[in-house]
Structure formats: structure tokens, C-alpha cells
N, CA, C and O atoms as a Tripos MOL2 file, in Angstrom:
@<TRIPOS>MOLECULE
protein
  228   227    57     0     0
PROTEIN
NO_CHARGES

@<TRIPOS>ATOM
      1 N           3.5020   -7.1570   27.2710 N.3       1 UNK1
      2 CA          2.7440   -8.1170   26.2580 C.3       1 UNK1
      3 C           3.8400   -8.6560   25.2450 C.2       1 UNK1
      4 O           3.6780   -8.2260   24.1030 O.2       1 UNK1
      5 N           4.7890   -9.4030   25.3990 N.am      2 UNK2
      6 CA          5.6250   -9.8810   24.6700 C.3       2 UNK2
      7 C           5.0740  -10.6490   23.3740 C.2       2 UNK2
      8 O           5.5560  -10.5100   22.2490 O.2       2 UNK2
      9 N           4.0660  -11.4250   23.6770 N.am      3 UNK3
     10 CA          3.3650  -11.9760   22.3980 C.3       3 UNK3
     11 C           2.9090  -11.1980   21.3690 C.2       3 UNK3
     12 O           3.0690  -11.4480   20.1750 O.2       3 UNK3
     13 N           2.2070  -10.0350   21.9430 N.am      4 UNK4
     14 CA          1.7210   -8.8530   20.9190 C.3       4 UNK4
     15 C           3.0980   -8.3260   20.2230 C.2       4 UNK4
     16 O           3.2760   -8.1650   19.0160 O.2       4 UNK4
     17 N           3.9320   -8.1200   21.1710 N.am      5 UNK5
     18 CA          5.2840   -7.2470   20.0910 C.3       5 UNK5
     19 C           5.7220   -8.3340   19.1200 C.2       5 UNK5
     20 O           5.8990   -8.0470   17.9360 O.2       5 UNK5
     21 N           5.9030   -9.5660   19.5730 N.am      6 UNK6
     22 CA          6.4090  -10.4650   18.5820 C.3       6 UNK6
     23 C           5.3730  -10.5600   17.4820 C.2       6 UNK6
     24 O           5.8640  -10.4090   16.3630 O.2       6 UNK6
     25 N           4.0650  -10.7700   17.5100 N.am      7 UNK7
     26 CA          3.2030  -11.0180   16.4740 C.3       7 UNK7
     27 C           3.2770   -9.7720   15.7520 C.2       7 UNK7
     28 O           3.2340   -9.8740   14.5260 O.2       7 UNK7
     29 N           3.3880   -8.5100   16.2950 N.am      8 UNK8
     30 CA          3.4760   -7.2690   15.4810 C.3       8 UNK8
     31 C           4.8090   -7.3260   14.5760 C.2       8 UNK8
     32 O           4.7920   -7.1690   13.3550 O.2       8 UNK8
     33 N           5.9770   -7.5740   15.3510 N.am      9 UNK9
     34 CA          7.3210   -7.8200   14.4010 C.3       9 UNK9
     35 C           6.9020   -8.5540   13.3560 C.2       9 UNK9
     36 O           6.8470   -8.0700   12.2260 O.2       9 UNK9
     37 N           6.5720   -9.7690   13.6190 N.am     10 UNK10
     38 CA          6.1520  -10.6670   12.3410 C.3      10 UNK10
     39 C           5.3510  -10.6040   11.3790 C.2      10 UNK10
     40 O           5.5430  -11.1830   10.3100 O.2      10 UNK10
     41 N           4.2460   -9.8150   11.6700 N.am     11 UNK11
     42 CA          3.3450   -9.0480   10.8450 C.3      11 UNK11
     43 C           4.1000   -7.8900    9.7880 C.2      11 UNK11
     44 O           3.8250   -7.7830    8.5930 O.2      11 UNK11
     45 N           4.8740   -7.2560   10.3540 N.am     12 UNK12
     46 CA          5.8270   -6.2800    9.8840 C.3      12 UNK12
     47 C           6.6810   -7.0360    8.8250 C.2      12 UNK12
     48 O           6.7290   -6.6670    7.6520 O.2      12 UNK12
     49 N           7.2730   -7.9850    9.2500 N.am     13 UNK13
     50 CA          8.0270   -8.7920    8.2700 C.3      13 UNK13
     51 C           7.3690   -9.3800    7.1650 C.2      13 UNK13
     52 O           7.8980   -9.3100    6.0560 O.2      13 UNK13
     53 N           6.2980   -9.9430    7.3190 N.am     14 UNK14
     54 CA          5.3850  -10.4250    6.0810 C.3      14 UNK14
     55 C           4.7600   -9.1430    5.3060 C.2      14 UNK14
     56 O           4.5200   -9.3040    4.1100 O.2      14 UNK14
     57 N           4.5010   -7.9870    5.8430 N.am     15 UNK15
     58 CA          4.2130   -6.8410    4.9410 C.3      15 UNK15
     59 C           5.5780   -6.3590    4.1570 C.2      15 UNK15
     60 O           5.4110   -5.8900    3.0310 O.2      15 UNK15
     61 N           6.7230   -6.4310    4.6010 N.am     16 UNK16
     62 CA          7.8230   -6.2780    3.8170 C.3      16 UNK16
     63 C           8.0210   -6.9860    2.4970 C.2      16 UNK16
     64 O           8.1830   -6.5460    1.3590 O.2      16 UNK16
     65 N           7.9480   -8.4920    3.0920 N.am     17 UNK17
     66 CA          7.7230   -9.3880    1.8930 C.3      17 UNK17
     67 C           6.8940   -9.1560    0.7190 C.2      17 UNK17
     68 O           7.3030   -9.1060   -0.4410 O.2      17 UNK17
     69 N           5.6200   -9.0100    1.1440 N.am     18 UNK18
     70 CA          4.6960   -8.6880    0.2260 C.3      18 UNK18
     71 C           5.0560   -7.3720   -0.6550 C.2      18 UNK18
     72 O           4.9230   -7.2590   -1.8740 O.2      18 UNK18
     73 N           5.5250   -6.4460    0.2250 N.am     19 UNK19
     74 CA          6.0930   -4.9640   -0.4880 C.3      19 UNK19
     75 C           7.0750   -5.6970   -1.6400 C.2      19 UNK19
     76 O           6.6980   -5.6980   -2.8110 O.2      19 UNK19
     77 N           8.4070   -6.3470   -1.2440 N.am     20 UNK20
     78 CA          9.1580   -6.5100   -2.0390 C.3      20 UNK20
     79 C           8.8840   -7.3800   -3.1430 C.2      20 UNK20
     80 O           9.7060   -7.3890   -4.0600 O.2      20 UNK20
     81 N           7.8260   -8.1450   -3.2180 N.am     21 UNK21
     82 CA          7.2420   -8.7660   -4.5100 C.3      21 UNK21
     83 C           6.5230   -8.0060   -5.2820 C.2      21 UNK21
     84 O           6.4940   -8.2260   -6.4920 O.2      21 UNK21
     85 N           5.7530   -6.8840   -4.6630 N.am     22 UNK22
     86 CA          5.1270   -5.8390   -5.5540 C.3      22 UNK22
     87 C           5.9250   -5.2160   -6.2050 C.2      22 UNK22
     88 O           5.7340   -5.1720   -7.4210 O.2      22 UNK22
     89 N           7.0360   -4.5530   -5.6570 N.am     23 UNK23
     90 CA          8.0010   -4.0280   -6.2170 C.3      23 UNK23
     91 C           8.7310   -4.7240   -7.4470 C.2      23 UNK23
     92 O           8.9570   -4.2930   -8.5780 O.2      23 UNK23
     93 N           9.0090   -5.8780   -6.8810 N.am     24 UNK24
     94 CA          9.6920   -6.8480   -8.1510 C.3      24 UNK24
     95 C           8.7670   -6.7360   -9.5110 C.2      24 UNK24
     96 O           9.1320   -6.3110  -10.6070 O.2      24 UNK24
     97 N           7.4360   -7.2480   -9.1280 N.am     25 UNK25
     98 CA          6.3850   -7.2050  -10.3300 C.3      25 UNK25
     99 C           6.2680   -5.8660  -10.9750 C.2      25 UNK25
    100 O           6.0120   -5.7870  -12.1760 O.2      25 UNK25
    101 N           6.4320   -4.8830  -10.2820 N.am     26 UNK26
    102 CA          6.0320   -3.6830  -10.9000 C.3      26 UNK26
    103 C           7.4090   -3.2800  -11.8420 C.2      26 UNK26
    104 O           7.2420   -2.7490  -12.9400 O.2      26 UNK26
    105 N           8.6440   -3.5460  -11.3740 N.am     27 UNK27
    106 CA          9.8000   -3.4080  -12.0840 C.3      27 UNK27
    107 C           9.9330   -4.1790  -13.2080 C.2      27 UNK27
    108 O          10.4490   -3.6870  -14.2120 O.2      27 UNK27
    109 N           9.4600   -5.5670  -13.1920 N.am     28 UNK28
    110 CA          9.5110   -6.5590  -14.4150 C.3      28 UNK28
    111 C           8.5120   -6.0960  -15.3320 C.2      28 UNK28
    112 O           8.7610   -6.1710  -16.5360 O.2      28 UNK28
    113 N           7.3990   -5.6190  -14.9330 N.am     29 UNK29
    114 CA          6.2780   -4.9300  -16.1310 C.3      29 UNK29
    115 C           6.6580   -3.4980  -16.3890 C.2      29 UNK29
    116 O           5.9570   -2.8300  -17.1490 O.2      29 UNK29
    117 N           7.8130   -2.9330  -15.7600 N.am     30 UNK30
    118 CA          8.0670   -1.3540  -16.1930 C.3      30 UNK30
    119 C           6.8260   -0.3890  -15.7970 C.2      30 UNK30
    120 O           6.2750    0.4140  -16.5500 O.2      30 UNK30
    121 N           6.5060   -0.6600  -14.4000 N.am     31 UNK31
    122 CA          5.2530    0.1240  -13.9960 C.3      31 UNK31
    123 C           5.8300    0.8660  -13.0130 C.2      31 UNK31
    124 O           6.3920    0.3300  -12.0580 O.2      31 UNK31
    125 N           5.7270    2.3690  -13.1860 N.am     32 UNK32
    126 CA          6.0830    3.3730  -12.1550 C.3      32 UNK32
    127 C           5.0230    3.4600  -10.8980 C.2      32 UNK32
    128 O           4.0160    4.1410  -11.0920 O.2      32 UNK32
    129 N           5.1690    2.8770   -9.7480 N.am     33 UNK33
    130 CA          4.5630    2.6720   -8.5410 C.3      33 UNK33
    131 C           4.1120    4.1330   -8.2510 C.2      33 UNK33
    132 O           2.9190    4.3380   -8.0230 O.2      33 UNK33
    133 N           4.9040    5.0430   -8.2480 N.am     34 UNK34
    134 CA          4.4430    6.2800   -7.6560 C.3      34 UNK34
    135 C           3.4850    6.8410   -8.4410 C.2      34 UNK34
    136 O           2.5180    7.3760   -7.8990 O.2      34 UNK34
    137 N           3.6200    6.8010   -9.9840 N.am     35 UNK35
    138 CA          2.7680    7.3250  -10.8260 C.3      35 UNK35
    139 C           1.3150    6.9230  -10.6380 C.2      35 UNK35
    140 O           0.3260    7.6560  -10.6080 O.2      35 UNK35
    141 N           1.4160    5.2690  -10.4880 N.am     36 UNK36
    142 CA          0.3190    4.6670  -10.4650 C.3      36 UNK36
    143 C          -0.5640    5.0700   -9.2260 C.2      36 UNK36
    144 O          -1.7720    5.3070   -9.2550 O.2      36 UNK36
    145 N           0.2390    5.1030   -8.1710 N.am     37 UNK37
    146 CA         -0.2150    5.4050   -6.7380 C.3      37 UNK37
    147 C          -1.1100    6.7780   -6.8530 C.2      37 UNK37
    148 O          -2.2920    6.7570   -6.5080 O.2      37 UNK37
    149 N          -0.4950    7.9630   -7.3510 N.am     38 UNK38
    150 CA         -1.0550    9.2580   -7.4190 C.3      38 UNK38
    151 C          -2.3030    9.1680   -8.4420 C.2      38 UNK38
    152 O          -3.2550    9.9400   -8.3320 O.2      38 UNK38
    153 N          -2.2410    8.2410   -9.3770 N.am     39 UNK39
    154 CA         -3.3470    8.1950  -10.5200 C.3      39 UNK39
    155 C          -4.5680    7.4990   -9.5330 C.2      39 UNK39
    156 O          -5.7110    7.9520   -9.4730 O.2      39 UNK39
    157 N          -4.1950    6.5790   -8.9500 N.am     40 UNK40
    158 CA         -5.2760    5.7850   -8.0310 C.3      40 UNK40
    159 C          -5.7860    6.4830   -7.2330 C.2      40 UNK40
    160 O          -7.0030    6.3830   -7.0810 O.2      40 UNK40
    161 N          -4.9770    7.4970   -6.3960 N.am     41 UNK41
    162 CA         -5.5930    8.2870   -5.3850 C.3      41 UNK41
    163 C          -6.5690    9.4620   -5.9680 C.2      41 UNK41
    164 O          -7.5360    9.8410   -5.3070 O.2      41 UNK41
    165 N          -6.2280   10.0600   -7.3550 N.am     42 UNK42
    166 CA         -7.0980   10.8760   -7.6560 C.3      42 UNK42
    167 C          -8.5710    9.9480   -8.1460 C.2      42 UNK42
    168 O          -9.6890   10.4400   -7.9900 O.2      42 UNK42
    169 N          -8.4360    9.0390   -8.5400 N.am     43 UNK43
    170 CA         -9.4760    8.4340   -8.9610 C.3      43 UNK43
    171 C         -10.3840    8.0090   -8.0440 C.2      43 UNK43
    172 O         -11.5720    7.8460   -8.3190 O.2      43 UNK43
    173 N          -9.6790    7.7270   -6.4640 N.am     44 UNK44
    174 CA        -10.6590    7.3950   -5.1740 C.3      44 UNK44
    175 C         -10.8730    8.7390   -4.8730 C.2      44 UNK44
    176 O         -11.9920    8.9330   -4.3970 O.2      44 UNK44
    177 N         -10.1970    9.7060   -4.9880 N.am     45 UNK45
    178 CA        -10.9100   10.9910   -4.4710 C.3      45 UNK45
    179 C         -11.8750   11.5310   -5.2530 C.2      45 UNK45
    180 O         -12.5640   12.3540   -4.6500 O.2      45 UNK45
    181 N         -12.1840   11.3410   -6.4680 N.am     46 UNK46
    182 CA        -13.2070   11.7320   -7.3040 C.3      46 UNK46
    183 C         -14.4120   10.6830   -7.6320 C.2      46 UNK46
    184 O         -15.2470   10.7880   -8.5310 O.2      46 UNK46
    185 N         -14.2900    9.7070   -6.7240 N.am     47 UNK47
    186 CA        -15.4020    8.6460   -6.7180 C.3      47 UNK47
    187 C         -16.4670    9.0460   -6.0300 C.2      47 UNK47
    188 O         -16.3290    9.8600   -5.1160 O.2      47 UNK47
    189 N         -17.5510    8.5920   -6.3280 N.am     48 UNK48
    190 CA        -18.9000    9.4010   -5.7540 C.3      48 UNK48
    191 C         -18.9020    8.5520   -4.1000 C.2      48 UNK48
    192 O         -18.8240    9.1300   -3.0160 O.2      48 UNK48
    193 N         -19.0140    7.0680   -4.3230 N.am     49 UNK49
    194 CA        -18.6800    6.7310   -2.9540 C.3      49 UNK49
    195 C         -17.3320    6.1170   -2.4530 C.2      49 UNK49
    196 O         -16.9780    4.9560   -2.6610 O.2      49 UNK49
    197 N         -16.7250    6.9410   -1.8550 N.am     50 UNK50
    198 CA        -15.4000    6.6120   -1.5180 C.3      50 UNK50
    199 C         -15.2260    5.4480   -0.4220 C.2      50 UNK50
    200 O         -16.0730    5.4250    0.4710 O.2      50 UNK50
    201 N         -14.3470    4.6140   -0.4070 N.am     51 UNK51
    202 CA        -14.0040    3.8040    0.4510 C.3      51 UNK51
    203 C         -12.8820    4.2210    1.2990 C.2      51 UNK51
    204 O         -12.6040    3.6020    2.3260 O.2      51 UNK51
    205 N         -12.2340    5.2440    0.9050 N.am     52 UNK52
    206 CA        -11.1470    5.7930    1.6640 C.3      52 UNK52
    207 C         -11.3140    7.2610    1.6240 C.2      52 UNK52
    208 O         -11.4230    7.9770    0.6290 O.2      52 UNK52
    209 N         -11.3140    7.5900    2.8870 N.am     53 UNK53
    210 CA        -11.2290    9.1340    3.0350 C.3      53 UNK53
    211 C          -9.9620    9.8620    2.8880 C.2      53 UNK53
    212 O          -9.0230    9.6690    3.6590 O.2      53 UNK53
    213 N          -9.9120   10.7970    1.7910 N.am     54 UNK54
    214 CA         -8.9150   11.5810    1.4610 C.3      54 UNK54
    215 C          -8.9510   13.1560    1.8870 C.2      54 UNK54
    216 O          -8.0730   13.9570    1.5650 O.2      54 UNK54
    217 N         -10.0560   13.4590    2.6310 N.am     55 UNK55
    218 CA        -10.4750   14.7230    3.0770 C.3      55 UNK55
    219 C          -9.1900   15.5330    3.7500 C.2      55 UNK55
    220 O          -8.5940   14.8400    4.5750 O.2      55 UNK55
    221 N          -8.7020   16.7360    3.5760 N.am     56 UNK56
    222 CA         -7.8610   17.3720    4.1870 C.3      56 UNK56
    223 C          -8.4910   18.0590    5.4050 C.2      56 UNK56
    224 O          -9.5890   18.5970    5.2700 O.2      56 UNK56
    225 N          -7.9010   18.0690    6.5050 N.am     57 UNK57
    226 CA         -8.3030   18.5470    7.8080 C.3      57 UNK57
    227 C          -7.5440   19.8680    8.3240 C.2      57 UNK57
    228 O          -7.8200   20.3490    9.4230 O.2      57 UNK57
@<TRIPOS>BOND
     1     1     2 1
     2     2     3 1
     3     3     4 2
     4     3     5 am
     5     5     6 1
     6     6     7 1
     7     7     8 2
     8     7     9 am
     9     9    10 1
    10    10    11 1
    11    11    12 2
    12    11    13 am
    13    13    14 1
    14    14    15 1
    15    15    16 2
    16    15    17 am
    17    17    18 1
    18    18    19 1
    19    19    20 2
    20    19    21 am
    21    21    22 1
    22    22    23 1
    23    23    24 2
    24    23    25 am
    25    25    26 1
    26    26    27 1
    27    27    28 2
    28    27    29 am
    29    29    30 1
    30    30    31 1
    31    31    32 2
    32    31    33 am
    33    33    34 1
    34    34    35 1
    35    35    36 2
    36    35    37 am
    37    37    38 1
    38    38    39 1
    39    39    40 2
    40    39    41 am
    41    41    42 1
    42    42    43 1
    43    43    44 2
    44    43    45 am
    45    45    46 1
    46    46    47 1
    47    47    48 2
    48    47    49 am
    49    49    50 1
    50    50    51 1
    51    51    52 2
    52    51    53 am
    53    53    54 1
    54    54    55 1
    55    55    56 2
    56    55    57 am
    57    57    58 1
    58    58    59 1
    59    59    60 2
    60    59    61 am
    61    61    62 1
    62    62    63 1
    63    63    64 2
    64    63    65 am
    65    65    66 1
    66    66    67 1
    67    67    68 2
    68    67    69 am
    69    69    70 1
    70    70    71 1
    71    71    72 2
    72    71    73 am
    73    73    74 1
    74    74    75 1
    75    75    76 2
    76    75    77 am
    77    77    78 1
    78    78    79 1
    79    79    80 2
    80    79    81 am
    81    81    82 1
    82    82    83 1
    83    83    84 2
    84    83    85 am
    85    85    86 1
    86    86    87 1
    87    87    88 2
    88    87    89 am
    89    89    90 1
    90    90    91 1
    91    91    92 2
    92    91    93 am
    93    93    94 1
    94    94    95 1
    95    95    96 2
    96    95    97 am
    97    97    98 1
    98    98    99 1
    99    99   100 2
   100    99   101 am
   101   101   102 1
   102   102   103 1
   103   103   104 2
   104   103   105 am
   105   105   106 1
   106   106   107 1
   107   107   108 2
   108   107   109 am
   109   109   110 1
   110   110   111 1
   111   111   112 2
   112   111   113 am
   113   113   114 1
   114   114   115 1
   115   115   116 2
   116   115   117 am
   117   117   118 1
   118   118   119 1
   119   119   120 2
   120   119   121 am
   121   121   122 1
   122   122   123 1
   123   123   124 2
   124   123   125 am
   125   125   126 1
   126   126   127 1
   127   127   128 2
   128   127   129 am
   129   129   130 1
   130   130   131 1
   131   131   132 2
   132   131   133 am
   133   133   134 1
   134   134   135 1
   135   135   136 2
   136   135   137 am
   137   137   138 1
   138   138   139 1
   139   139   140 2
   140   139   141 am
   141   141   142 1
   142   142   143 1
   143   143   144 2
   144   143   145 am
   145   145   146 1
   146   146   147 1
   147   147   148 2
   148   147   149 am
   149   149   150 1
   150   150   151 1
   151   151   152 2
   152   151   153 am
   153   153   154 1
   154   154   155 1
   155   155   156 2
   156   155   157 am
   157   157   158 1
   158   158   159 1
   159   159   160 2
   160   159   161 am
   161   161   162 1
   162   162   163 1
   163   163   164 2
   164   163   165 am
   165   165   166 1
   166   166   167 1
   167   167   168 2
   168   167   169 am
   169   169   170 1
   170   170   171 1
   171   171   172 2
   172   171   173 am
   173   173   174 1
   174   174   175 1
   175   175   176 2
   176   175   177 am
   177   177   178 1
   178   178   179 1
   179   179   180 2
   180   179   181 am
   181   181   182 1
   182   182   183 1
   183   183   184 2
   184   183   185 am
   185   185   186 1
   186   186   187 1
   187   187   188 2
   188   187   189 am
   189   189   190 1
   190   190   191 1
   191   191   192 2
   192   191   193 am
   193   193   194 1
   194   194   195 1
   195   195   196 2
   196   195   197 am
   197   197   198 1
   198   198   199 1
   199   199   200 2
   200   199   201 am
   201   201   202 1
   202   202   203 1
   203   203   204 2
   204   203   205 am
   205   205   206 1
   206   206   207 1
   207   207   208 2
   208   207   209 am
   209   209   210 1
   210   210   211 1
   211   211   212 2
   212   211   213 am
   213   213   214 1
   214   214   215 1
   215   215   216 2
   216   215   217 am
   217   217   218 1
   218   218   219 1
   219   219   220 2
   220   219   221 am
   221   221   222 1
   222   222   223 1
   223   223   224 2
   224   223   225 am
   225   225   226 1
   226   226   227 1
   227   227   228 2
@<TRIPOS>SUBSTRUCTURE
     1 UNK1         2 RESIDUE 1 A UNK
     2 UNK2         6 RESIDUE 1 A UNK
     3 UNK3        10 RESIDUE 1 A UNK
     4 UNK4        14 RESIDUE 1 A UNK
     5 UNK5        18 RESIDUE 1 A UNK
     6 UNK6        22 RESIDUE 1 A UNK
     7 UNK7        26 RESIDUE 1 A UNK
     8 UNK8        30 RESIDUE 1 A UNK
     9 UNK9        34 RESIDUE 1 A UNK
    10 UNK10       38 RESIDUE 1 A UNK
    11 UNK11       42 RESIDUE 1 A UNK
    12 UNK12       46 RESIDUE 1 A UNK
    13 UNK13       50 RESIDUE 1 A UNK
    14 UNK14       54 RESIDUE 1 A UNK
    15 UNK15       58 RESIDUE 1 A UNK
    16 UNK16       62 RESIDUE 1 A UNK
    17 UNK17       66 RESIDUE 1 A UNK
    18 UNK18       70 RESIDUE 1 A UNK
    19 UNK19       74 RESIDUE 1 A UNK
    20 UNK20       78 RESIDUE 1 A UNK
    21 UNK21       82 RESIDUE 1 A UNK
    22 UNK22       86 RESIDUE 1 A UNK
    23 UNK23       90 RESIDUE 1 A UNK
    24 UNK24       94 RESIDUE 1 A UNK
    25 UNK25       98 RESIDUE 1 A UNK
    26 UNK26      102 RESIDUE 1 A UNK
    27 UNK27      106 RESIDUE 1 A UNK
    28 UNK28      110 RESIDUE 1 A UNK
    29 UNK29      114 RESIDUE 1 A UNK
    30 UNK30      118 RESIDUE 1 A UNK
    31 UNK31      122 RESIDUE 1 A UNK
    32 UNK32      126 RESIDUE 1 A UNK
    33 UNK33      130 RESIDUE 1 A UNK
    34 UNK34      134 RESIDUE 1 A UNK
    35 UNK35      138 RESIDUE 1 A UNK
    36 UNK36      142 RESIDUE 1 A UNK
    37 UNK37      146 RESIDUE 1 A UNK
    38 UNK38      150 RESIDUE 1 A UNK
    39 UNK39      154 RESIDUE 1 A UNK
    40 UNK40      158 RESIDUE 1 A UNK
    41 UNK41      162 RESIDUE 1 A UNK
    42 UNK42      166 RESIDUE 1 A UNK
    43 UNK43      170 RESIDUE 1 A UNK
    44 UNK44      174 RESIDUE 1 A UNK
    45 UNK45      178 RESIDUE 1 A UNK
    46 UNK46      182 RESIDUE 1 A UNK
    47 UNK47      186 RESIDUE 1 A UNK
    48 UNK48      190 RESIDUE 1 A UNK
    49 UNK49      194 RESIDUE 1 A UNK
    50 UNK50      198 RESIDUE 1 A UNK
    51 UNK51      202 RESIDUE 1 A UNK
    52 UNK52      206 RESIDUE 1 A UNK
    53 UNK53      210 RESIDUE 1 A UNK
    54 UNK54      214 RESIDUE 1 A UNK
    55 UNK55      218 RESIDUE 1 A UNK
    56 UNK56      222 RESIDUE 1 A UNK
    57 UNK57      226 RESIDUE 1 A UNK
């Protein structure tokens, strides 16, 4: 499935572009992404109606 492989590769490149811009914005505004990530995950974990499952298996 060459078309599927190409689409997956192209999508990966687009995700990297998005990530690069997010990192640039975070650096510009002096935001610690790691700290922000863990704070957000704690918030989600303690949310009554979770949209993300963080349960340990």
C-alpha cells in the first residue's frame, strides 16, 4: 500500500511542522511545556468527566 505509506509519511511531516510552531510560540512566551503538560494531565486526571483515560493498568 504505497499510497497509504506516503500519506502516513506526509501526515508525520505536518505534525512535526505543527509541533515546531508550538515549541517556537512556547519559547517566545517563556512557557515551560513540560511543566504545562504535567499540570494539564493532573487536571485531566482529576476531572469528573474525563475525555482522556489516564488509568494505570
